[in-house]
C-alpha positions as a printed NumPy array, in Angstrom:
array([[-22.015,  16.057,  -9.339],
       [-25.765,  16.632,  -9.642],
       [-25.492,  17.365, -13.302],
       [-23.442,  14.025, -13.73 ],
       [-26.065,  12.088, -11.931],
       [-28.991,  13.605, -14.101],
       [-27.009,  13.06 , -17.282],
       [-25.985,   9.575, -16.711],
       [-29.436,   8.42 , -15.03 ],
       [-31.96 ,  10.74 , -16.071],
       [-33.703,  13.457, -14.19 ],
       [-36.299,  11.322, -12.123],
       [-33.554,   8.572, -11.281],
       [-30.881,  11.284, -10.668],
       [-33.177,  13.147,  -8.157],
       [-33.735,   9.981,  -6.558],
       [-30.217,   8.844,  -5.961],
       [-29.513,  12.363,  -4.577],
       [-32.518,  12.268,  -2.105],
       [-31.245,   8.734,  -0.708],
       [-27.773,  10.186,  -0.404],
       [-29.221,  12.942,   1.637],
       [-31.267,  10.852,   3.77 ],
       [-28.346,   8.645,   4.343],
       [-26.092,  11.402,   5.386],
       [-28.672,  12.936,   7.72 ],
       [-29.698,   9.741,   9.602],
       [-26.42 ,   7.976,   9.596],
       [-23.948,  10.845,   9.728],
       [-25.374,  14.344,  10.771],
       [-27.963,  13.165,  13.447],
       [-25.572,  10.498,  15.412],
       [-22.866,  13.221,  15.242],
       [-25.277,  16.077,  16.597],
       [-26.544,  13.424,  19.498],
       [-22.797,  12.72 ,  20.402],
       [-22.036,  16.499,  20.687],
       [-25.499,  17.098,  22.779],
       [-24.335,  14.236,  24.982],
       [-20.889,  15.567,  25.584],
       [-22.39 ,  18.923,  26.479],
       [-24.451,  17.699,  29.267],
       [-23.529,  16.357,  32.684],
       [-23.961,  12.726,  33.7  ],
       [-26.948,  12.715,  35.904],
       [-29.373,  10.071,  37.201],
       [-32.452,   9.339,  35.118],
       [-34.544,  11.344,  37.93 ],
       [-32.419,  14.412,  37.422],
       [-32.245,  14.438,  33.865],
       [-34.45 ,  17.373,  32.405],
       [-34.018,  19.28 ,  35.694],
       [-32.136,  22.221,  37.167],
       [-28.735,  20.464,  36.759],
       [-29.431,  19.186,  33.305],
       [-27.789,  22.218,  31.311],
       [-24.986,  22.661,  28.756],
       [-21.519,  22.782,  30.249],
       [-17.875,  22.144,  29.35 ],
       [-17.061,  20.162,  32.324],
       [-16.744,  17.113,  30.295],
       [-14.048,  18.53 ,  28.005],
       [-12.257,  20.293,  31.236],
       [-12.061,  16.946,  32.724],
       [ -9.829,  15.56 ,  29.568],
       [ -7.614,  18.713,  29.605],
       [ -7.222,  18.178,  33.489],
       [ -6.309,  14.581,  33.197],
       [ -2.62 ,  14.365,  32.242],
       [ -2.642,  10.496,  31.776],
       [ -5.53 ,  10.748,  29.342],
       [ -3.93 ,  13.585,  27.487],
       [ -0.632,  11.768,  27.151],
       [ -2.466,   8.579,  25.903],
       [ -4.386,  10.939,  23.395],
       [ -1.176,  12.395,  21.972],
       [  0.547,   9.016,  21.774],
       [ -2.421,   7.751,  19.742],
       [ -2.145,  10.585,  17.423],
       [  1.683,  10.17 ,  16.835],
       [  1.119,   6.336,  16.755],
       [ -1.595,   6.585,  14.134],
       [  0.879,   9.059,  12.029],
       [  3.418,   6.423,  12.322],
       [  1.254,   3.726,  11.116],
       [  0.027,   5.863,   8.174],
       [  3.757,   6.426,   7.202],
       [  4.907,   2.88 ,   7.556],
       [  1.874,   1.774,   5.485],
       [  2.535,   4.291,   2.668],
       [  6.221,   3.163,   2.703],
       [  4.948,  -0.546,   2.323],
       [  2.261,   0.166,  -0.008],
       [  3.786,   2.399,  -2.555],
       [  6.452,   0.012,  -4.143],
       [  3.919,  -2.669,  -4.019],
       [  1.212,  -0.451,  -5.856],
       [  3.744,   0.796,  -8.343],
       [  4.671,  -3.011,  -8.982],
       [  0.992,  -3.95 ,  -9.528],
       [  0.208,  -0.953, -11.856],
       [  3.196,  -0.468, -13.997],
       [  5.591,  -3.568, -13.799],
       [  3.496,  -6.767, -13.188],
       [  1.902,  -8.375, -16.248],
       [ -1.995,  -8.611, -15.714],
       [ -2.071, -12.109, -14.521],
       [  0.689, -11.36 , -12.171],
       [ -1.251,  -8.14 , -10.783],
       [ -4.553, -10.291, -10.578],
       [ -2.667, -12.898,  -8.488],
       [ -0.894, -10.38 ,  -6.162],
       [ -4.379,  -8.563,  -5.576],
       [ -5.966, -11.956,  -4.952],
       [ -3.35 , -12.958,  -2.387],
       [ -4.104,  -9.557,  -0.6  ],
       [ -7.567,  -9.61 ,  -0.617],
       [ -7.977, -13.33 ,   0.437],
       [ -6.656, -12.533,   4.247],
       [ -9.483,  -9.917,   4.481],
       [-12.048, -12.476,   4.124],
       [-11.53 , -13.391,   7.647],
       [-12.759, -11.207,  10.626],
       [-10.414,  -8.595,  11.658],
       [-10.298, -10.064,  15.282],
       [ -9.389, -13.112,  14.043],
       [ -6.645, -11.977,  11.897],
       [ -5.334,  -9.999,  14.888],
       [ -5.302, -13.21 ,  17.015],
       [ -3.134, -14.77 ,  14.351],
       [ -0.705, -11.915,  14.746],
       [ -0.925, -12.554,  18.675],
       [ -0.037, -16.128,  18.233],
       [  2.934, -14.809,  15.882],
       [  4.321, -12.619,  18.438],
       [  3.747, -14.663,  21.491],
       [  6.721, -15.224,  23.73 ],
       [  6.905, -18.975,  22.75 ],
       [  5.375, -18.09 ,  19.254],
       [  6.656, -18.962,  15.759],
       [  8.673, -15.683,  15.253],
       [ 10.648, -16.194,  18.258],
       [ 11.147, -20.058,  17.498],
       [ 12.162, -19.319,  14.171],
       [ 14.583, -16.436,  15.343],
       [ 16.069, -18.817,  17.953],
       [ 16.473, -21.508,  15.234],
       [ 18.306, -19.273,  12.883],
       [ 20.753, -18.246,  15.984],
       [ 19.884, -14.572,  15.808],
       [ 18.54 , -14.343,  19.531],
       [ 19.522, -16.336,  22.606],
       [ 16.266, -15.727,  24.576],
       [ 12.726, -14.994,  23.401],
       [ 11.791, -11.469,  22.71 ],
       [  8.579, -10.132,  24.175],
       [  7.092,  -8.4  ,  21.077],
       [  3.811,  -7.632,  22.849],
       [  5.217,  -5.812,  25.651],
       [  5.597,  -2.49 ,  23.699],
       [  4.11 ,  -1.073,  20.472],
       [  5.832,  -3.422,  17.884],
       [  2.859,  -5.706,  17.679],
       [  0.411,  -2.801,  17.54 ],
       [  2.278,  -1.085,  14.722],
       [  2.749,  -4.405,  12.689],
       [ -0.712,  -5.238,  13.159],
       [ -2.194,  -2.103,  12.226],
       [  0.045,  -1.722,   9.057],
       [ -1.422,  -5.24 ,   8.011],
       [ -4.9  ,  -4.449,   8.912],
       [ -5.284,  -1.183,   6.709],
       [ -2.765,  -1.988,   4.024],
       [ -5.359,  -2.417,   1.494],
       [ -6.777,   1.147,   2.207],
       [ -3.527,   2.597,   1.141],
       [ -2.853,   0.047,  -1.567],
       [ -6.01 ,   0.616,  -3.725],
       [ -6.106,   4.469,  -3.653],
       [ -2.37 ,   4.256,  -4.955],
       [ -2.859,   1.514,  -7.359],
       [ -5.774,   3.488,  -8.985],
       [ -3.785,   6.593,  -9.112],
       [ -0.574,   5.278, -10.654],
       [ -2.404,   2.951, -13.1  ],
       [ -3.732,   6.088, -14.733],
       [ -0.323,   7.414, -15.373],
       [  0.985,   7.292, -18.986],
       [  3.818,   4.906, -19.266],
       [  5.259,   7.022, -21.998],
       [  5.973,   9.497, -19.212],
       [  8.039,   7.133, -17.411],
       [  9.822,   6.153, -20.575],
       [ 10.76 ,   9.844, -21.567],
       [ 12.079,  10.554, -17.998],
       [ 14.246,   7.46 , -18.335],
       [ 15.408,   8.422, -21.859],
       [ 16.318,  11.672, -20.767],
       [ 18.576,  10.227, -17.96 ],
       [ 16.4  ,  10.54 , -15.053],
       [ 17.211,   7.759, -12.38 ],
       [ 14.503,   5.867, -10.838],
       [ 14.437,   8.162,  -7.581],
       [ 13.978,  11.283,  -9.597],
       [ 11.403,   9.65 , -11.989],
       [  9.274,   8.733,  -9.102],
       [  9.834,  12.127,  -7.197],
       [  8.937,  14.553, -10.285],
       [  6.568,  12.109, -12.257],
       [  4.808,   9.401, -10.388],
       [  4.548,  10.815,  -6.933],
       [  2.801,  14.182,  -8.244],
       [  0.743,  12.049, -10.391],
       [ -0.38 ,   9.931,  -7.502],
       [ -1.021,  12.643,  -5.018],
       [ -4.738,  12.216,  -4.806],
       [ -4.264,   8.461,  -4.234],
       [ -1.379,   9.239,  -1.643],
       [ -3.851,  11.769,   0.157],
       [ -6.728,   9.267,   0.128],
       [ -4.814,   6.408,   1.325],
       [ -3.399,   8.364,   4.164],
       [ -6.538,  10.003,   5.189],
       [ -8.251,   6.289,   5.565],
       [ -5.408,   4.705,   7.031],
       [ -4.929,   7.427,   9.674],
       [ -8.589,   7.716,  10.524],
       [ -8.772,   4.059,  10.906],
       [ -5.677,   3.738,  12.9  ],
       [ -6.905,   6.463,  15.459],
       [-10.368,   4.918,  15.764],
       [ -9.064,   1.229,  16.164],
       [ -9.814,  -0.668,  19.253],
       [ -9.514,  -4.464,  18.485],
       [ -5.609,  -4.07 ,  17.295],
       [ -4.315,  -2.09 ,  20.38 ],
       [ -6.566,  -4.057,  22.792],
       [ -5.069,  -7.461,  21.526],
       [ -1.549,  -6.59 ,  20.655],
       [ -0.764,  -3.769,  22.846],
       [  0.714,  -3.847,  26.498],
       [ -0.912,  -2.161,  29.406],
       [  1.563,   0.745,  28.948],
       [  0.516,   1.132,  25.419],
       [ -3.054,   1.913,  25.666],
       [ -4.902,   3.474,  22.836],
       [ -7.401,   6.515,  23.214],
       [-10.133,   4.423,  21.746],
       [ -9.722,   2.226,  24.705],
       [-10.28 ,   5.039,  27.079],
       [-13.515,   6.061,  25.13 ],
       [-14.594,   2.408,  25.476],
       [-14.139,   2.51 ,  29.261],
       [-16.296,   5.714,  29.647],
       [-19.154,   4.315,  27.769],
       [-19.193,   0.542,  28.714],
       [-17.153,   0.147,  32.028],
       [-17.732,   3.609,  33.689],
       [-21.282,   3.976,  32.198],
       [-20.609,   7.751,  31.662],
       [-21.762,   8.45 ,  28.247],
       [-21.37 ,  12.019,  28.408],
       [-17.791,  12.007,  29.112],
       [-17.43 ,   9.242,  26.511],
       [-18.995,  11.327,  23.934],
       [-16.622,  14.094,  25.024],
       [-13.612,  12.238,  24.374],
       [-14.95 ,  10.895,  21.177],
       [-15.789,  14.186,  19.834],
       [-12.436,  15.454,  20.545],
       [-10.831,  12.374,  18.516],
       [-13.33 ,  13.205,  15.692],
       [-12.189,  16.758,  15.614],
       [ -8.504,  15.76 ,  15.511],
       [ -9.212,  13.424,  12.682],
       [-11.145,  16.456,  10.769],
       [ -7.998,  18.582,  11.538],
       [ -5.781,  15.724,  10.067],
       [ -7.794,  15.601,   6.763],
       [ -7.538,  19.292,   6.203],
       [ -3.847,  19.251,   6.716],
       [ -3.149,  16.126,   4.433],
       [ -5.471,  18.017,   1.557],
       [ -3.454,  21.295,   2.109],
       [ -0.096,  19.139,   2.189],
       [ -0.885,  17.34 ,  -1.203],
       [ -2.77 ,  20.32 ,  -2.71 ],
       [ -5.962,  18.268,  -3.428],
       [ -9.455,  18.892,  -3.055],
       [-12.61 ,  16.829,  -2.063],
       [-13.303,  16.138,  -5.626],
       [ -9.753,  14.631,  -6.467],
       [ -9.871,  12.395,  -3.412],
       [-13.531,  11.179,  -4.325],
       [-12.513,   9.982,  -7.834]])
Protein backbone atom coordinates (compact mmCIF):
# COMPACT_ATOMS: atom_id res chain seq x y z
CA UNK A 1 0.00 0.00 0.00
CA UNK A 2 2.85 2.36 0.90
CA UNK A 3 4.56 1.73 -2.45
CA UNK A 4 1.32 2.13 -4.38
CA UNK A 5 0.64 5.52 -2.77
CA UNK A 6 4.19 6.71 -3.42
CA UNK A 7 4.13 5.51 -7.04
CA UNK A 8 0.78 7.16 -7.68
CA UNK A 9 1.17 10.48 -5.83
CA UNK A 10 4.94 10.79 -5.38
CA UNK A 11 6.99 10.42 -2.20
CA UNK A 12 6.04 13.70 -0.41
CA UNK A 13 2.32 13.45 -1.09
CA UNK A 14 2.33 9.70 -0.38
CA UNK A 15 3.95 10.31 3.01
CA UNK A 16 1.38 13.02 3.76
CA UNK A 17 -1.51 10.68 2.90
CA UNK A 18 -0.07 7.91 5.10
CA UNK A 19 0.50 10.39 7.94
CA UNK A 20 -3.09 11.65 7.72
CA UNK A 21 -4.38 8.08 7.71
CA UNK A 22 -2.26 7.31 10.78
CA UNK A 23 -3.52 10.39 12.63
CA UNK A 24 -7.12 9.53 11.75
CA UNK A 25 -6.63 5.93 12.89
CA UNK A 26 -5.10 6.98 16.22
CA UNK A 27 -7.49 9.83 17.06
CA UNK A 28 -10.75 8.40 15.74
CA UNK A 29 -10.32 4.65 16.30
CA UNK A 30 -7.56 3.58 18.67
CA UNK A 31 -7.86 6.26 21.37
CA UNK A 32 -11.68 6.06 21.68
CA UNK A 33 -11.50 2.26 21.86
CA UNK A 34 -8.79 2.41 24.51
CA UNK A 35 -10.87 4.93 26.46
CA UNK A 36 -13.84 2.56 26.29
CA UNK A 37 -11.74 -0.36 27.54
CA UNK A 38 -10.35 1.78 30.36
CA UNK A 39 -13.87 2.82 31.39
CA UNK A 40 -15.02 -0.80 31.36
CA UNK A 41 -12.25 -1.84 33.75
CA UNK A 42 -13.12 0.74 36.41
CA UNK A 43 -16.06 0.74 38.82
CA UNK A 44 -18.76 3.37 38.65
CA UNK A 45 -17.82 5.87 41.35
CA UNK A 46 -18.89 9.29 42.51
CA UNK A 47 -16.69 12.15 41.26
CA UNK A 48 -15.21 12.56 44.73
CA UNK A 49 -14.17 8.88 44.80
CA UNK A 50 -12.50 8.83 41.40
CA UNK A 51 -8.74 8.51 41.70
CA UNK A 52 -9.06 7.21 45.25
CA UNK A 53 -8.59 3.79 46.81
CA UNK A 54 -11.71 2.33 45.19
CA UNK A 55 -10.71 3.50 41.71
CA UNK A 56 -8.85 0.37 40.60
CA UNK A 57 -9.03 -1.93 37.59
CA UNK A 58 -11.64 -4.64 38.03
CA UNK A 59 -13.64 -7.14 35.99
CA UNK A 60 -16.80 -6.51 37.99
CA UNK A 61 -18.58 -4.84 35.05
CA UNK A 62 -18.01 -7.91 32.89
CA UNK A 63 -19.06 -10.21 35.73
CA UNK A 64 -22.34 -8.27 35.94
CA UNK A 65 -23.06 -9.11 32.31
CA UNK A 66 -22.38 -12.84 32.66
CA UNK A 67 -24.47 -13.01 35.83
CA UNK A 68 -27.49 -11.35 34.23
CA UNK A 69 -29.46 -14.04 32.41
CA UNK A 70 -31.80 -11.54 30.74
CA UNK A 71 -28.95 -9.53 29.24
CA UNK A 72 -27.19 -12.73 28.17
CA UNK A 73 -30.28 -13.92 26.34
CA UNK A 74 -30.73 -10.52 24.65
CA UNK A 75 -27.06 -10.57 23.63
CA UNK A 76 -27.25 -13.99 21.97
CA UNK A 77 -30.62 -13.14 20.42
CA UNK A 78 -29.08 -10.00 18.93
CA UNK A 79 -26.20 -12.02 17.48
CA UNK A 80 -28.49 -14.66 16.01
CA UNK A 81 -30.86 -12.03 14.61
CA UNK A 82 -27.94 -10.12 13.08
CA UNK A 83 -26.74 -13.31 11.37
CA UNK A 84 -30.29 -13.87 10.08
CA UNK A 85 -30.46 -10.28 8.80
CA UNK A 86 -27.13 -10.82 7.02
CA UNK A 87 -28.34 -14.06 5.40
CA UNK A 88 -31.64 -12.49 4.29
CA UNK A 89 -29.87 -9.44 2.90
CA UNK A 90 -27.47 -11.67 0.97
CA UNK A 91 -30.35 -13.73 -0.42
CA UNK A 92 -32.11 -10.57 -1.62
CA UNK A 93 -29.00 -8.78 -2.87
CA UNK A 94 -27.25 -11.55 -4.80
CA UNK A 95 -29.84 -11.89 -7.62
CA UNK A 96 -30.15 -8.12 -7.81
CA UNK A 97 -26.38 -7.61 -7.99
CA UNK A 98 -26.02 -10.30 -10.66
CA UNK A 99 -28.80 -8.75 -12.71
CA UNK A 100 -27.21 -5.30 -12.51
CA UNK A 101 -23.73 -6.61 -13.32
CA UNK A 102 -24.38 -9.19 -16.06
CA UNK A 103 -27.96 -9.02 -17.34
CA UNK A 104 -29.19 -5.43 -17.37
CA UNK A 105 -28.19 -3.02 -20.09
CA UNK A 106 -26.16 0.03 -18.93
CA UNK A 107 -29.24 2.26 -18.95
CA UNK A 108 -31.32 -0.27 -17.00
CA UNK A 109 -28.53 -0.81 -14.48
CA UNK A 110 -28.12 2.93 -13.95
CA UNK A 111 -31.88 3.35 -13.44
CA UNK A 112 -32.04 0.47 -10.95
CA UNK A 113 -29.06 1.82 -9.00
CA UNK A 114 -30.66 5.26 -8.93
CA UNK A 115 -33.93 3.80 -7.61
CA UNK A 116 -31.94 1.98 -4.91
CA UNK A 117 -29.99 5.05 -3.88
CA UNK A 118 -32.74 7.70 -3.88
CA UNK A 119 -34.52 6.39 -0.73
CA UNK A 120 -31.22 6.64 1.13
CA UNK A 121 -31.15 10.38 0.61
CA UNK A 122 -33.70 10.43 3.44
CA UNK A 123 -32.63 10.09 7.05
CA UNK A 124 -32.59 6.52 8.41
CA UNK A 125 -35.06 7.38 11.19
CA UNK A 126 -37.55 8.76 8.68
CA UNK A 127 -37.20 5.64 6.53
CA UNK A 128 -37.74 3.50 9.60
CA UNK A 129 -40.85 5.51 10.51
CA UNK A 130 -42.14 4.81 7.01
CA UNK A 131 -41.92 1.09 7.72
CA UNK A 132 -43.60 1.72 11.09
CA UNK A 133 -46.55 3.25 9.24
CA UNK A 134 -46.64 0.39 6.70
CA UNK A 135 -46.63 -2.28 9.43
CA UNK A 136 -49.08 -0.48 11.72
CA UNK A 137 -52.14 -2.38 12.96
CA UNK A 138 -54.35 -0.28 10.68
CA UNK A 139 -51.59 0.49 8.21
CA UNK A 140 -51.45 0.09 4.41
CA UNK A 141 -50.13 -3.48 4.49
CA UNK A 142 -52.95 -4.78 6.67
CA UNK A 143 -55.49 -2.86 4.60
CA UNK A 144 -54.10 -4.35 1.38
CA UNK A 145 -54.12 -7.91 2.73
CA UNK A 146 -57.65 -7.39 4.01
CA UNK A 147 -58.82 -6.01 0.64
CA UNK A 148 -57.33 -9.01 -1.16
CA UNK A 149 -59.17 -11.35 1.18
CA UNK A 150 -55.96 -12.92 2.49
CA UNK A 151 -56.75 -12.10 6.14
CA UNK A 152 -59.94 -11.63 8.12
CA UNK A 153 -58.38 -9.56 10.89
CA UNK A 154 -55.37 -7.21 11.06
CA UNK A 155 -51.98 -8.73 11.86
CA UNK A 156 -49.76 -7.15 14.51
CA UNK A 157 -46.51 -7.10 12.52
CA UNK A 158 -44.81 -4.93 15.14
CA UNK A 159 -45.40 -7.38 17.99
CA UNK A 160 -42.50 -9.64 17.04
CA UNK A 161 -39.26 -9.57 15.10
CA UNK A 162 -40.75 -9.40 11.58
CA UNK A 163 -40.71 -5.63 11.44
CA UNK A 164 -37.15 -5.45 12.75
CA UNK A 165 -35.85 -8.00 10.23
CA UNK A 166 -37.57 -6.34 7.26
CA UNK A 167 -36.51 -2.88 8.37
CA UNK A 168 -32.88 -3.92 8.74
CA UNK A 169 -32.74 -5.74 5.41
CA UNK A 170 -34.09 -2.60 3.77
CA UNK A 171 -31.78 -0.29 5.75
CA UNK A 172 -28.57 -2.14 4.93
CA UNK A 173 -29.23 -3.64 1.50
CA UNK A 174 -26.92 -1.17 -0.26
CA UNK A 175 -24.00 -2.32 1.89
CA UNK A 176 -24.50 -5.79 0.44
CA UNK A 177 -25.46 -4.92 -3.13
CA UNK A 178 -22.51 -2.69 -3.99
CA UNK A 179 -19.71 -5.07 -2.88
CA UNK A 180 -21.47 -7.93 -4.70
CA UNK A 181 -21.98 -5.79 -7.80
CA UNK A 182 -18.31 -4.74 -7.87
CA UNK A 183 -17.15 -8.34 -7.50
CA UNK A 184 -19.52 -9.87 -10.07
CA UNK A 185 -19.03 -7.04 -12.57
CA UNK A 186 -15.32 -7.92 -12.85
CA UNK A 187 -16.13 -11.52 -13.88
CA UNK A 188 -15.43 -12.25 -17.55
CA UNK A 189 -18.70 -13.01 -19.32
CA UNK A 190 -16.90 -15.60 -21.45
CA UNK A 191 -16.54 -17.85 -18.39
CA UNK A 192 -20.30 -17.86 -17.92
CA UNK A 193 -20.87 -18.51 -21.64
CA UNK A 194 -18.34 -21.35 -21.60
CA UNK A 195 -20.03 -22.97 -18.63
CA UNK A 196 -23.42 -22.71 -20.33
CA UNK A 197 -22.02 -24.09 -23.60
CA UNK A 198 -20.58 -27.08 -21.74
CA UNK A 199 -24.02 -27.93 -20.36
CA UNK A 200 -23.88 -26.42 -16.88
CA UNK A 201 -27.21 -25.21 -15.53
CA UNK A 202 -27.67 -21.82 -13.94
CA UNK A 203 -27.38 -23.20 -10.41
CA UNK A 204 -24.13 -25.01 -11.18
CA UNK A 205 -22.78 -22.01 -13.08
CA UNK A 206 -23.33 -19.77 -10.09
CA UNK A 207 -22.02 -22.36 -7.62
CA UNK A 208 -18.84 -23.16 -9.57
CA UNK A 209 -18.02 -19.84 -11.29
CA UNK A 210 -19.91 -16.75 -10.13
CA UNK A 211 -19.96 -17.33 -6.36
CA UNK A 212 -16.25 -18.34 -6.08
CA UNK A 213 -15.32 -15.22 -8.06
CA UNK A 214 -17.58 -13.04 -5.89
CA UNK A 215 -16.25 -14.32 -2.55
CA UNK A 216 -14.49 -11.06 -1.63
CA UNK A 217 -17.69 -9.13 -2.33
CA UNK A 218 -19.80 -11.60 -0.37
CA UNK A 219 -17.40 -11.43 2.58
CA UNK A 220 -17.33 -7.63 2.52
CA UNK A 221 -21.12 -7.37 2.31
CA UNK A 222 -21.66 -9.90 5.09
CA UNK A 223 -19.17 -8.17 7.39
CA UNK A 224 -20.63 -4.71 6.84
CA UNK A 225 -24.24 -5.87 7.12
CA UNK A 226 -23.64 -7.90 10.27
CA UNK A 227 -21.76 -5.12 12.05
CA UNK A 228 -24.38 -2.53 11.14
CA UNK A 229 -27.21 -4.84 12.21
CA UNK A 230 -25.55 -5.82 15.49
CA UNK A 231 -24.88 -2.14 16.28
CA UNK A 232 -28.25 -0.81 15.15
CA UNK A 233 -30.38 1.13 17.58
CA UNK A 234 -33.01 3.08 15.64
CA UNK A 235 -34.57 0.14 13.75
CA UNK A 236 -35.17 -2.19 16.73
CA UNK A 237 -36.23 0.74 18.92
CA UNK A 238 -38.92 1.84 16.43
CA UNK A 239 -40.00 -1.45 14.84
CA UNK A 240 -39.40 -3.88 17.70
CA UNK A 241 -41.80 -4.99 20.41
CA UNK A 242 -40.89 -4.79 24.11
CA UNK A 243 -40.05 -8.49 23.97
CA UNK A 244 -37.68 -8.09 21.03
CA UNK A 245 -35.12 -5.73 22.52
CA UNK A 246 -31.71 -5.35 20.88
CA UNK A 247 -28.44 -5.44 22.83
CA UNK A 248 -27.68 -1.89 21.70
CA UNK A 249 -30.77 -0.75 23.59
CA UNK A 250 -29.29 -2.24 26.78
CA UNK A 251 -26.03 -0.37 26.13
CA UNK A 252 -27.98 2.85 25.52
CA UNK A 253 -29.84 2.39 28.79
CA UNK A 254 -26.60 1.95 30.75
CA UNK A 255 -25.07 5.09 29.25
CA UNK A 256 -27.94 7.55 29.06
CA UNK A 257 -30.66 6.30 31.41
CA UNK A 258 -28.70 4.51 34.11
CA UNK A 259 -25.77 6.93 33.93
CA UNK A 260 -23.31 4.06 34.41
CA UNK A 261 -20.77 4.66 31.68
CA UNK A 262 -18.41 2.03 33.06
CA UNK A 263 -20.99 -0.74 32.80
CA UNK A 264 -22.10 0.53 29.41
CA UNK A 265 -18.50 0.51 28.18
CA UNK A 266 -18.11 -3.12 29.26
CA UNK A 267 -21.22 -4.10 27.33
CA UNK A 268 -20.08 -2.10 24.30
CA UNK A 269 -16.66 -3.76 24.36
CA UNK A 270 -18.24 -7.22 24.48
CA UNK A 271 -20.28 -6.34 21.38
CA UNK A 272 -17.14 -5.02 19.66
CA UNK A 273 -15.23 -8.21 20.52
CA UNK A 274 -18.03 -10.34 19.10
CA UNK A 275 -17.99 -8.32 15.85
CA UNK A 276 -14.23 -8.85 15.54
CA UNK A 277 -14.73 -12.59 16.02
CA UNK A 278 -17.43 -12.57 13.33
CA UNK A 279 -15.16 -10.74 10.88
CA UNK A 280 -12.41 -13.28 11.50
CA UNK A 281 -14.78 -16.22 10.98
CA UNK A 282 -16.17 -14.76 7.74
CA UNK A 283 -12.66 -14.18 6.40
CA UNK A 284 -11.71 -17.76 7.20
CA UNK A 285 -14.96 -19.15 5.79
CA UNK A 286 -14.52 -17.37 2.46
CA UNK A 287 -10.72 -17.70 2.55
CA UNK A 288 -10.12 -14.02 1.87
CA UNK A 289 -7.69 -11.56 3.39
CA UNK A 290 -7.95 -7.89 4.31
CA UNK A 291 -6.44 -6.99 0.94
CA UNK A 292 -9.26 -8.82 -0.89
CA UNK A 293 -11.92 -7.08 1.20
CA UNK A 294 -10.34 -3.65 0.76
CA UNK A 295 -10.44 -3.80 -3.05
